[in-house]
GULUM-844354 format. One record per residue (C-alpha): x, y, z. Coordinates in Angstrom, 2 decimals. Layout:
<atoms>
+---------+---------+---------+
!       u !       v !       w !
+---------+---------+---------+
!       X !       Y !       Z !
...
+---------+---------+---------+
</atoms>
This chain:
<atoms>
+---------+---------+---------+
!       u !       v !       w !
+---------+---------+---------+
!  111.23 ! -169.53 !   34.56 !
!  109.15 ! -172.51 !   34.69 !
!  107.69 ! -171.53 !   37.96 !
!  106.82 ! -167.96 !   36.57 !
!  105.07 ! -169.83 !   33.62 !
!  102.85 ! -172.04 !   36.11 !
!  101.87 ! -168.87 !   37.91 !
!  100.88 ! -167.10 !   34.82 !
!   98.87 ! -170.24 !   33.75 !
!   97.43 ! -170.71 !   37.09 !
!   96.18 ! -166.86 !   37.14 !
!   92.78 ! -166.27 !   35.15 !
!   92.13 ! -163.11 !   33.55 !
!   88.60 ! -161.64 !   33.37 !
!   87.68 ! -159.49 !   30.49 !
!   84.92 ! -157.15 !   30.78 !
!   82.62 ! -156.77 !   27.76 !
!   80.42 ! -153.80 !   27.22 !
!   76.79 ! -154.39 !   26.39 !
!   74.29 ! -151.67 !   25.00 !
!   70.69 ! -151.98 !   26.55 !
!   67.71 ! -149.90 !   25.66 !
!   65.91 ! -148.07 !   28.22 !
!   62.32 ! -147.07 !   28.35 !
!   63.13 ! -143.96 !   26.80 !
!   65.14 ! -145.66 !   24.01 !
!   68.29 ! -143.80 !   24.77 !
!   71.12 ! -146.46 !   24.94 !
!   73.21 ! -147.12 !   28.16 !
!   76.42 ! -148.79 !   28.47 !
!   76.66 ! -151.55 !   31.48 !
!   80.18 ! -152.74 !   32.67 !
!   80.98 ! -155.25 !   35.12 !
!   82.42 ! -153.97 !   38.39 !
!   82.60 ! -156.52 !   41.35 !
!   79.78 ! -158.63 !   40.08 !
!   77.48 ! -155.72 !   39.82 !
!   76.25 ! -153.35 !   36.80 !
!   76.68 ! -149.56 !   36.86 !
!   73.84 ! -147.66 !   35.12 !
!   74.91 ! -144.19 !   34.10 !
!   72.32 ! -141.43 !   35.20 !
!   70.68 ! -138.96 !   32.90 !
!   71.32 ! -136.12 !   35.47 !
!   74.72 ! -134.94 !   36.73 !
!   73.11 ! -134.48 !   40.21 !
!   71.72 ! -137.89 !   40.36 !
!   73.41 ! -140.51 !   42.31 !
!   73.96 ! -143.78 !   40.06 !
!   71.81 ! -146.63 !   41.10 !
!   73.39 ! -150.04 !   41.95 !
!   71.47 ! -153.10 !   40.43 !
!   72.44 ! -156.59 !   41.27 !
!   73.37 ! -158.79 !   38.36 !
!   70.68 ! -161.78 !   37.48 !
!   71.52 ! -164.82 !   39.12 !
!   70.67 ! -166.35 !   35.41 !
!   73.49 ! -164.37 !   33.98 !
!   76.53 ! -166.53 !   32.92 !
!   80.01 ! -165.85 !   34.63 !
!   82.51 ! -164.33 !   32.34 !
!   84.54 ! -166.67 !   30.47 !
!   88.03 ! -167.48 !   32.07 !
!   90.75 ! -167.35 !   29.32 !
!   94.22 ! -168.92 !   30.02 !
!   97.10 ! -167.89 !   28.09 !
!   97.94 ! -170.41 !   25.41 !
!  101.29 ! -169.20 !   24.98 !
!  102.04 ! -169.39 !   28.74 !
!  100.81 ! -173.14 !   28.67 !
!  102.94 ! -173.84 !   25.56 !
!  106.06 ! -172.34 !   26.92 !
!  105.77 ! -174.28 !   30.52 !
!  105.39 ! -177.37 !   28.65 !
!  108.44 ! -176.86 !   26.43 !
!  110.40 ! -176.18 !   29.51 !
!  109.14 ! -179.39 !   31.14 !
!  109.93 ! -181.12 !   27.93 !
!  113.46 ! -180.01 !   27.98 !
!  113.89 ! -180.64 !   31.86 !
!  112.71 ! -184.45 !   31.16 !
!  114.87 ! -184.91 !   28.35 !
!  118.00 ! -183.56 !   30.33 !
!  116.88 ! -185.63 !   33.41 !
!  119.93 ! -187.92 !   34.30 !
!  118.06 ! -190.37 !   36.84 !
!  114.45 ! -192.07 !   37.28 !
!  114.09 ! -190.30 !   40.54 !
!  114.17 ! -186.80 !   38.72 !
!  111.71 ! -187.94 !   36.22 !
!  109.23 ! -188.90 !   38.95 !
!  109.62 ! -185.63 !   40.80 !
!  109.29 ! -183.49 !   37.66 !
!  106.06 ! -185.60 !   36.71 !
!  104.60 ! -185.31 !   40.44 !
!  105.29 ! -181.33 !   40.52 !
!  103.98 ! -180.46 !   37.01 !
!  101.19 ! -182.98 !   36.80 !
!   98.44 ! -180.31 !   35.38 !
!  100.79 ! -179.77 !   32.46 !
!  101.12 ! -183.36 !   31.33 !
!   99.73 ! -184.08 !   27.81 !
!  100.28 ! -187.07 !   25.46 !
!  103.73 ! -185.67 !   24.30 !
!  105.20 ! -185.20 !   27.67 !
!  103.76 ! -188.53 !   28.99 !
!  105.52 ! -190.20 !   26.00 !
!  108.91 ! -188.64 !   26.78 !
!  108.59 ! -189.28 !   30.52 !
!  107.73 ! -192.96 !   29.98 !
!  110.70 ! -193.40 !   27.51 !
!  113.14 ! -191.68 !   30.04 !
!  111.93 ! -194.02 !   32.90 !
!  112.08 ! -197.09 !   30.60 !
!  115.83 ! -196.71 !   29.70 !
!  117.40 ! -194.74 !   32.60 !
!  119.03 ! -196.89 !   35.40 !
!  116.20 ! -198.29 !   37.61 !
!  116.38 ! -197.34 !   41.19 !
!  112.98 ! -196.71 !   42.54 !
!  112.72 ! -196.21 !   46.26 !
!  108.99 ! -196.24 !   46.04 !
!  107.36 ! -198.75 !   43.68 !
!  103.99 ! -197.55 !   44.61 !
!  104.55 ! -194.22 !   43.48 !
!  106.14 ! -195.27 !   40.49 !
!  102.97 ! -197.50 !   39.58 !
!  100.78 ! -194.45 !   40.34 !
!  102.97 ! -192.26 !   38.00 !
!  102.82 ! -194.84 !   35.21 !
!   99.11 ! -195.04 !   35.39 !
!   98.91 ! -191.39 !   35.07 !
!  101.20 ! -191.26 !   32.17 !
!   99.26 ! -193.87 !   30.44 !
!   95.97 ! -191.97 !   31.07 !
!   97.54 ! -188.65 !   29.70 !
!   98.94 ! -190.40 !   26.69 !
!   95.63 ! -192.04 !   25.81 !
!   93.62 ! -188.72 !   25.89 !
!   95.31 ! -187.35 !   22.50 !
!   97.47 ! -189.99 !   21.12 !
!   97.19 ! -188.92 !   17.52 !
!   99.37 ! -185.58 !   18.40 !
!  102.20 ! -188.07 !   18.91 !
!  104.97 ! -188.12 !   16.23 !
!  106.04 ! -191.73 !   17.05 !
!  103.59 ! -193.41 !   19.43 !
!  105.56 ! -196.71 !   18.95 !
!  108.50 ! -195.34 !   21.07 !
!  106.04 ! -194.54 !   23.98 !
!  104.46 ! -198.21 !   23.66 !
!  107.82 ! -199.61 !   23.85 !
!  108.54 ! -197.70 !   26.97 !
!  105.84 ! -199.17 !   28.65 !
!  106.62 ! -202.63 !   27.42 !
!  110.03 ! -202.16 !   28.65 !
!  108.89 ! -201.34 !   32.11 !
!  106.57 ! -204.36 !   32.04 !
!  103.87 ! -202.48 !   34.24 !
!  100.40 ! -203.63 !   33.67 !
!   97.48 ! -201.81 !   35.09 !
!   93.95 ! -200.83 !   33.91 !
!   95.18 ! -197.56 !   32.44 !
!   97.64 ! -199.34 !   30.29 !
!   94.91 ! -201.82 !   29.30 !
!   92.84 ! -198.81 !   28.04 !
!   95.74 ! -197.30 !   26.38 !
!   96.25 ! -200.58 !   24.37 !
!   92.29 ! -200.54 !   23.65 !
!   92.83 ! -197.01 !   22.20 !
!   95.52 ! -198.35 !   19.82 !
!   92.97 ! -201.02 !   18.54 !
!   90.39 ! -198.36 !   17.99 !
!   92.78 ! -196.25 !   16.03 !
!   93.81 ! -199.39 !   13.97 !
!   90.19 ! -200.09 !   13.11 !
!   89.60 ! -196.68 !   12.01 !
!   92.57 ! -196.81 !    9.76 !
!   91.43 ! -200.10 !    8.34 !
!   87.95 ! -198.35 !    7.59 !
!   89.50 ! -195.18 !    5.95 !
!   92.10 ! -197.09 !    3.86 !
!   89.41 ! -199.47 !    2.55 !
!   87.05 ! -196.48 !    1.50 !
!   89.89 ! -194.32 !    0.39 !
!   88.98 ! -191.59 !    2.59 !
!   90.64 ! -188.49 !    1.32 !
!   89.19 ! -186.16 !    4.23 !
!   91.61 ! -187.50 !    6.99 !
!   93.54 ! -184.99 !    8.71 !
!   97.53 ! -184.97 !    7.64 !
!   98.49 ! -185.42 !   11.17 !
!   96.20 ! -188.72 !   11.32 !
!   97.70 ! -189.84 !    8.28 !
!  101.33 ! -189.50 !    9.31 !
!  100.57 ! -191.26 !   12.49 !
!   98.88 ! -194.17 !   10.67 !
!  102.04 ! -194.44 !    8.77 !
!  104.21 ! -194.48 !   11.49 !
!  102.23 ! -197.21 !   13.23 !
!  101.07 ! -199.39 !   10.70 !
!  103.17 ! -198.79 !    7.60 !
!  100.70 ! -199.09 !    4.95 !
!  102.45 ! -199.90 !    1.68 !
!  105.75 ! -198.99 !    3.45 !
!  108.52 ! -201.34 !    2.48 !
!  111.23 ! -200.06 !    4.81 !
!  113.16 ! -201.48 !    7.66 !
!  111.45 ! -199.00 !    9.99 !
!  107.93 ! -200.12 !    9.40 !
!  109.22 ! -203.77 !   10.07 !
!  110.57 ! -202.92 !   13.28 !
!  107.57 ! -200.85 !   14.27 !
!  105.22 ! -203.90 !   13.65 !
!  107.50 ! -206.15 !   15.73 !
!  107.45 ! -203.49 !   18.45 !
!  103.71 ! -203.30 !   18.55 !
!  103.26 ! -207.13 !   18.80 !
!  106.13 ! -207.33 !   21.42 !
!  104.57 ! -204.52 !   23.47 !
!  100.99 ! -206.24 !   23.26 !
!  102.48 ! -209.45 !   24.26 !
!  103.87 ! -208.03 !   27.53 !
!  101.30 ! -205.57 !   28.44 !
!   98.05 ! -207.29 !   27.75 !
!   95.89 ! -208.41 !   30.78 !
!   92.72 ! -209.13 !   29.09 !
!   92.19 ! -210.37 !   25.41 !
!   88.93 ! -210.30 !   23.83 !
!   87.82 ! -211.10 !   20.37 !
!   88.52 ! -207.62 !   19.06 !
!   91.93 ! -207.63 !   20.59 !
!   92.60 ! -211.15 !   18.95 !
!   91.50 ! -210.08 !   15.76 !
!   93.86 ! -206.87 !   15.89 !
!   96.78 ! -209.15 !   16.53 !
!   95.80 ! -211.44 !   13.47 !
!   95.93 ! -208.23 !   11.42 !
!   99.35 ! -207.43 !   12.50 !
!  100.44 ! -211.09 !   11.81 !
!   99.07 ! -210.69 !    8.33 !
!  101.14 ! -207.53 !    7.79 !
!  104.24 ! -209.11 !    9.13 !
!  103.80 ! -211.96 !    6.86 !
!  103.67 ! -209.89 !    3.83 !
!  106.98 ! -208.18 !    4.88 !
!  108.81 ! -211.48 !    5.56 !
!  107.91 ! -212.83 !    2.10 !
!  109.50 ! -209.61 !    0.83 !
!  113.20 ! -210.68 !    0.05 !
!  114.12 ! -207.00 !    0.22 !
!  112.98 ! -206.82 !    3.80 !
!  113.60 ! -210.27 !    5.00 !
!  117.37 ! -209.10 !    6.37 !
!  115.48 ! -206.37 !    8.42 !
!  114.29 ! -208.97 !   10.63 !
!  116.86 ! -210.03 !   13.28 !
!  116.91 ! -213.17 !   15.30 !
!  115.65 ! -210.91 !   18.34 !
!  112.90 ! -209.68 !   16.10 !
!  111.70 ! -213.13 !   15.22 !
!  112.11 ! -214.42 !   18.76 !
!  110.03 ! -211.61 !   20.56 !
!  107.39 ! -211.90 !   17.65 !
!  106.73 ! -215.53 !   18.17 !
!  106.86 ! -215.09 !   22.13 !
!  104.37 ! -212.06 !   21.91 !
!  101.75 ! -214.14 !   19.80 !
!  102.35 ! -216.88 !   22.53 !
!  101.54 ! -214.44 !   25.16 !
!   98.50 ! -213.07 !   23.40 !
!   97.13 ! -216.58 !   23.05 !
!   97.84 ! -217.48 !   26.74 !
!   96.04 ! -214.30 !   27.80 !
!   92.96 ! -215.00 !   25.63 !
!   92.59 ! -218.54 !   27.07 !
!   92.91 ! -217.22 !   30.54 !
!   90.31 ! -214.61 !   30.00 !
!   88.03 ! -216.92 !   28.40 !
!   88.38 ! -219.39 !   31.20 !
!   87.62 ! -216.40 !   33.99 !
!   84.54 ! -215.55 !   32.41 !
!   83.38 ! -218.86 !   32.48 !
!   83.37 ! -219.32 !   28.31 !
!   85.17 ! -222.78 !   28.51 !
!   83.59 ! -223.59 !   24.93 !
!   85.19 ! -220.41 !   23.55 !
!   88.72 ! -221.26 !   24.72 !
!   90.74 ! -221.40 !   21.69 !
!   92.24 ! -224.72 !   20.62 !
!   94.17 ! -223.14 !   17.71 !
!   94.94 ! -219.80 !   16.60 !
!   93.78 ! -217.51 !   13.65 !
!   94.80 ! -218.32 !    9.94 !
!   97.13 ! -215.37 !    9.68 !
!   98.95 ! -216.22 !   12.86 !
!   99.63 ! -219.99 !   11.78 !
!  100.84 ! -218.63 !    8.41 !
!  103.26 ! -216.38 !   10.15 !
!  104.53 ! -218.97 !   12.44 !
!  105.17 ! -221.04 !    9.17 !
!  106.98 ! -218.17 !    7.59 !
!  109.23 ! -217.40 !   10.50 !
!  109.90 ! -221.36 !   10.75 !
!  111.12 ! -221.32 !    7.06 !
!  113.43 ! -218.12 !    7.62 !
!  114.97 ! -219.47 !   10.83 !
!  115.56 ! -222.93 !    9.40 !
!  117.21 ! -220.97 !    6.61 !
!  119.47 ! -219.12 !    8.82 !
!  120.29 ! -222.10 !   11.07 !
!  121.36 ! -224.41 !    8.14 !
!  123.33 ! -221.69 !    6.27 !
!  126.82 ! -221.63 !    7.77 !
!  127.97 ! -218.74 !    5.68 !
!  124.91 ! -216.64 !    6.44 !
!  125.79 ! -212.72 !    6.94 !
!  122.85 ! -212.08 !    9.27 !
!  123.15 ! -211.89 !   12.99 !
!  123.55 ! -215.28 !   14.50 !
!  121.15 ! -216.64 !   17.10 !
!  122.25 ! -216.82 !   20.76 !
!  120.85 ! -219.29 !   23.31 !
!  118.32 ! -216.91 !   24.72 !
!  116.81 ! -216.18 !   21.27 !
!  116.41 ! -219.80 !   20.40 !
!  114.95 ! -220.84 !   23.64 !
!  112.32 ! -218.15 !   23.41 !
!  111.67 ! -218.82 !   19.94 !
!  111.01 ! -222.70 !   20.33 !
!  109.33 ! -221.98 !   23.60 !
!  106.81 ! -219.80 !   21.79 !
!  105.96 ! -222.40 !   19.31 !
!  105.38 ! -225.16 !   22.14 !
!  103.10 ! -222.73 !   24.20 !
!  101.02 ! -222.23 !   21.09 !
!  101.18 ! -226.04 !   20.24 !
!  102.07 ! -225.17 !   16.53 !
!  102.87 ! -228.29 !   14.68 !
!  103.34 ! -228.45 !   10.75 !
!  105.74 ! -229.82 !    8.42 !
!  107.66 ! -226.44 !    8.27 !
!  108.03 ! -226.39 !   11.97 !
!  109.18 ! -229.79 !   12.17 !
!  112.06 ! -228.97 !    9.63 !
!  112.94 ! -225.92 !   11.79 !
!  113.13 ! -228.01 !   15.04 !
!  115.43 ! -230.50 !   13.20 !
!  117.66 ! -227.65 !   11.91 !
!  117.67 ! -225.98 !   15.50 !
!  118.66 ! -229.50 !   16.96 !
!  121.61 ! -229.73 !   14.52 !
!  122.63 ! -226.22 !   15.42 !
!  122.85 ! -226.84 !   18.93 !
!  124.74 ! -230.05 !   18.66 !
!  127.23 ! -228.58 !   16.34 !
!  127.72 ! -225.66 !   18.77 !
!  128.28 ! -227.92 !   21.71 !
!  130.68 ! -230.07 !   19.97 !
!  132.64 ! -226.99 !   18.94 !
!  132.59 ! -225.48 !   22.24 !
!  131.34 ! -222.12 !   20.88 !
!  130.88 ! -218.95 !   22.95 !
!  127.19 ! -219.07 !   22.15 !
!  126.48 ! -222.51 !   22.63 !
!  123.57 ! -223.76 !   24.87 !
!  125.18 ! -224.54 !   28.04 !
!  123.19 ! -223.11 !   30.96 !
!  120.89 ! -225.51 !   32.69 !
!  118.06 ! -223.30 !   32.63 !
!  118.44 ! -222.91 !   28.87 !
!  118.83 ! -226.54 !   28.15 !
!  115.71 ! -227.34 !   30.42 !
!  113.50 ! -224.80 !   28.27 !
!  114.85 ! -226.19 !   25.22 !
!  114.29 ! -229.83 !   25.83 !
!  110.99 ! -229.15 !   27.21 !
!  109.87 ! -227.22 !   24.20 !
!  110.74 ! -230.48 !   21.97 !
!  108.82 ! -232.62 !   24.70 !
!  105.65 ! -230.15 !   24.40 !
!  105.81 ! -230.49 !   20.79 !
!  106.19 ! -234.26 !   20.75 !
!  109.12 ! -233.89 !   18.31 !
!  110.72 ! -237.28 !   18.03 !
!  112.69 ! -237.58 !   14.89 !
!  116.14 ! -239.01 !   14.03 !
!  118.02 ! -235.86 !   15.19 !
!  116.59 ! -236.25 !   18.99 !
!  118.93 ! -238.79 !   20.30 !
!  122.06 ! -236.91 !   19.09 !
!  120.64 ! -233.73 !   20.69 !
!  119.64 ! -235.57 !   24.10 !
!  123.05 ! -237.25 !   24.26 !
!  124.85 ! -233.97 !   23.56 !
!  122.69 ! -232.34 !   26.32 !
!  123.09 ! -235.22 !   28.85 !
!  126.99 ! -234.81 !   28.37 !
!  126.82 ! -230.99 !   28.77 !
!  124.61 ! -231.45 !   31.82 !
!  126.86 ! -234.02 !   33.35 !
!  130.03 ! -231.70 !   33.02 !
!  128.27 ! -228.67 !   34.25 !
!  127.00 ! -230.61 !   37.59 !
!  130.13 ! -232.08 !   38.28 !
!  132.01 ! -228.68 !   37.59 !
!  129.42 ! -226.97 !   40.08 !
!  129.74 ! -229.81 !   42.67 !
!  133.55 ! -229.40 !   42.89 !
!  133.33 ! -225.93 !   43.13 !
!  130.97 ! -225.80 !   46.01 !
!  133.09 ! -228.53 !   47.65 !
!  136.34 ! -226.21 !   47.44 !
!  134.26 ! -223.30 !   48.87 !
!  133.24 ! -225.35 !   51.89 !
!  136.70 ! -226.50 !   52.71 !
!  138.10 ! -223.22 !   52.59 !
!  135.37 ! -221.87 !   54.72 !
!  136.22 ! -224.71 !   57.25 !
!  139.88 ! -223.99 !   57.22 !
!  139.42 ! -220.29 !   57.55 !
!  137.04 ! -220.80 !   60.56 !
!  139.71 ! -222.71 !   62.31 !
!  142.11 ! -219.87 !   62.32 !
!  139.43 ! -217.55 !   63.24 !
!  139.30 ! -215.79 !   59.88 !
!  136.17 ! -214.40 !   58.37 !
!  136.06 ! -215.88 !   54.73 !
!  135.50 ! -213.04 !   52.19 !
!  133.83 ! -215.48 !   49.40 !
!  131.53 ! -214.11 !   46.85 !
!  127.93 ! -214.94 !   47.10 !
!  127.51 ! -217.62 !   44.25 !
!  124.14 ! -217.64 !   42.51 !
!  122.08 ! -220.62 !   42.06 !
!  123.51 ! -221.76 !   38.92 !
!  121.88 ! -225.21 !   39.41 !
!  118.10 ! -224.69 !   40.18 !
!  116.54 ! -227.84 !   41.37 !
!  113.56 ! -227.16 !   39.60 !
!  115.33 ! -226.67 !   36.32 !
!  117.01 ! -229.92 !   36.85 !
!  113.69 ! -231.88 !   37.37 !
!  112.20 ! -230.24 !   34.46 !
!  115.27 ! -231.30 !   32.21 !
!  114.71 ! -235.12 !   33.53 !
!  111.12 ! -234.90 !   32.80 !
!  111.68 ! -233.53 !   29.36 !
!  113.92 ! -236.84 !   28.82 !
!  111.03 ! -238.98 !   30.06 !
!  108.59 ! -237.52 !   27.97 !
!  110.65 ! -237.91 !   25.01 !
!  111.23 ! -241.52 !   25.71 !
!  114.95 ! -241.28 !   26.19 !
!  116.78 ! -242.55 !   29.27 !
!  119.56 ! -240.26 !   30.59 !
!  122.84 ! -241.73 !   31.14 !
!  123.70 ! -243.10 !   34.68 !
!  126.52 ! -240.49 !   35.18 !
!  124.03 ! -237.65 !   34.76 !
!  121.79 ! -239.22 !   37.28 !
!  124.38 ! -239.68 !   39.73 !
!  125.78 ! -235.99 !   39.14 !
!  122.20 ! -234.73 !   39.98 !
!  121.94 ! -236.11 !   43.26 !
!  123.94 ! -233.53 !   45.20 !
!  121.71 ! -230.96 !   43.93 !
!  118.59 ! -232.86 !   45.01 !
!  119.63 ! -233.67 !   48.53 !
!  120.64 ! -230.11 !   49.70 !
!  117.58 ! -227.95 !   49.02 !
!  117.51 ! -224.55 !   50.58 !
!  113.71 ! -224.91 !   50.49 !
!  111.30 ! -227.90 !   49.93 !
!  110.28 ! -228.48 !   46.12 !
!  106.74 ! -227.56 !   45.28 !
!  104.10 ! -230.34 !   45.16 !
!  104.06 ! -231.06 !   41.57 !
!  107.95 ! -231.14 !   40.96 !
!  108.21 ! -233.39 !   44.00 !
!  105.62 ! -235.81 !   42.38 !
!  107.37 ! -235.47 !   39.18 !
!  110.73 ! -236.53 !   40.85 !
!  109.28 ! -239.40 !   42.54 !
!  107.68 ! -240.71 !   39.01 !
!  111.36 ! -240.17 !   37.62 !
!  112.70 ! -242.60 !   40.08 !
!  110.34 ! -245.23 !   38.81 !
!  110.63 ! -244.53 !   35.31 !
!  114.55 ! -244.51 !   35.26 !
!  114.89 ! -247.55 !   37.70 !
!  116.89 ! -244.72 !   39.73 !
!  118.03 ! -245.75 !   43.02 !
!  118.71 ! -242.49 !   44.90 !
!  120.71 ! -242.00 !   47.97 !
!  119.16 ! -241.81 !   51.28 !
!  119.38 ! -237.91 !   51.60 !
!  117.55 ! -237.44 !   48.25 !
!  114.74 ! -239.72 !   49.60 !
!  114.47 ! -237.62 !   52.62 !
!  114.30 ! -234.30 !   50.88 !
!  111.56 ! -235.51 !   48.56 !
!  109.56 ! -236.88 !   51.32 !
!  109.83 ! -233.57 !   53.07 !
!  108.72 ! -231.74 !   50.24 !
!  105.75 ! -233.79 !   49.96 !
!  104.93 ! -233.66 !   53.71 !
!  105.16 ! -229.84 !   53.35 !
!  102.32 ! -229.68 !   51.02 !
!   99.92 ! -231.74 !   53.13 !
!   98.43 ! -228.65 !   55.12 !
!   96.77 ! -227.19 !   52.03 !
!   96.37 ! -230.28 !   49.96 !
!   92.93 ! -231.04 !   48.45 !
!   91.69 ! -234.59 !   48.23 !
!   93.29 ! -235.23 !   44.74 !
!   96.67 ! -233.89 !   46.08 !
!   96.34 ! -235.96 !   48.93 !
!   95.87 ! -239.02 !   47.12 !
!   99.16 ! -238.11 !   45.05 !
!  101.07 ! -237.52 !   48.05 !
!   99.92 ! -240.85 !   49.63 !
!  101.10 ! -242.63 !   46.63 !
!  104.31 ! -240.59 !   46.37 !
!  105.36 ! -241.74 !   49.84 !
!  104.37 ! -245.37 !   49.30 !
!  106.80 ! -245.25 !   46.26 !
!  109.45 ! -243.73 !   48.46 !
!  108.94 ! -246.49 !   50.92 !
!  109.55 ! -249.16 !   48.20 !
!  112.84 ! -247.44 !   47.34 !
!  114.02 ! -247.85 !   51.15 !
!  112.51 ! -244.65 !   52.72 !
!  111.21 ! -245.25 !   56.31 !
!  107.82 ! -243.32 !   56.77 !
!  107.76 ! -241.99 !   60.18 !
!  104.57 ! -242.49 !   62.40 !
!  104.21 ! -238.51 !   62.62 !
!  104.02 ! -238.49 !   58.82 !
!  101.17 ! -241.10 !   58.63 !
!   99.34 ! -239.19 !   61.49 !
!   99.58 ! -235.94 !   59.50 !
!   98.11 ! -237.76 !   56.42 !
!   95.18 ! -239.30 !   58.48 !
!   94.52 ! -235.91 !   60.07 !
!   94.25 ! -234.06 !   56.72 !
!   91.96 ! -236.76 !   55.59 !
!   89.69 ! -236.35 !   58.37 !
!   89.70 ! -232.50 !   57.85 !
!   88.79 ! -232.84 !   54.08 !
!   85.86 ! -235.48 !   54.88 !
!   84.59 ! -233.09 !   57.64 !
!   84.65 ! -230.14 !   55.18 !
!   82.35 ! -231.93 !   52.65 !
+---------+---------+---------+
</atoms>
């Protein structure tokens, strides 16, 4: 039936229209369209009709498409999209029926792609489809009943392109129009437009749905934004003002879950980073913001107060914070560099919360190396050094030491079992263990200890060495130089294998090093030599050759 509707849609009907002209004698004659010509009836029955060509200046007849056929085809396509069971089916439907796409169908397709299992055989086809869907959704966005769901679908897919950037700009334009109409109390706004504004921005709407929509808008912009100008920054500042109003409302405070609070802070941090990068690309270094707008700062303080109350209240009935939420929240504050008295109180409460969960062996305690690394790095970036920090760093050191020792023991057992099986000619069926201990996270954690002025225990340093001497690939230059500086800062005498791997990481970066990096590599190798590493003549020759290349390129 859908194909029949498409055929009806693609066929164009021509409707002939009679026109009465006056002859010289004044008698009327009727002209009709026949194959691009006009017939003029004769006055005599014996006279043959005279054929006269249509004037080239005459407009061609209008082509009328059946609106009912178009609506039926779109309804059928909408039903098929909703019943699709895989992302491949959605992509095929969109590709086959591309002429039918409008904003509503584009929204449905995006939501299905976002929440169906993701198995895309051709990523390039997906990117083209998403760009077309973004363009179709932008053309008449006010027809959507809930554009927030569509925006959330694009954000869930986390795909960035020019068409999606234009879609976000259209959101900002509609927001500005709503602001203007609300300020002037314009009563001539269409009902559909009023409903669209209410759904998106929730003017005077004190409901949980309005709170969730505002959080979703902020989260989506944070994930999808590629370029941020002053208009976009002003839009986000207005969203922050609306969120602050609802967070100050005691009746709505419970509507914000820990996920919402963490996503909101992370979104504004992403927008802040994007704005700074956009300003630097344009060469406007003087306009790079050293701080955010006033409403964003007020929102961060409001969230900090709410988070402190949740973490300090042991009998709170609200959803608890999990490690991922806490890490994302504190990381957002660190990226924005937000420092205030309320933020400091929240950081103290978060530190106590983490320590209590570690001591109790809580299921949602911060135990993963990646989470601990990001958590401590956030405290180091903010320069938070209060009385709670020694307790947090000690608890983190003990947790890391246990995790590293357990992982090292497990890897040893796996290797011994592999050797035993190979001796009897049996192929081992061991699972491929993931890299639960990433050397980069380990270096970042130790760097956070140094930046906070705290010396990790000798047990932690010793437990770290097996994961620094067996690298699957060399460390990047910056972490390798950081590791060398940690040897000196902690008066750490690592083993020979650790020194060799660190030197290998430094030498691996020589080929592409600039003059400043070459100086750092030379200083790092000199420090390793003081720790007992013997620099080979070949390595010295590589450094000298690169130095000559840089001098010749000046």
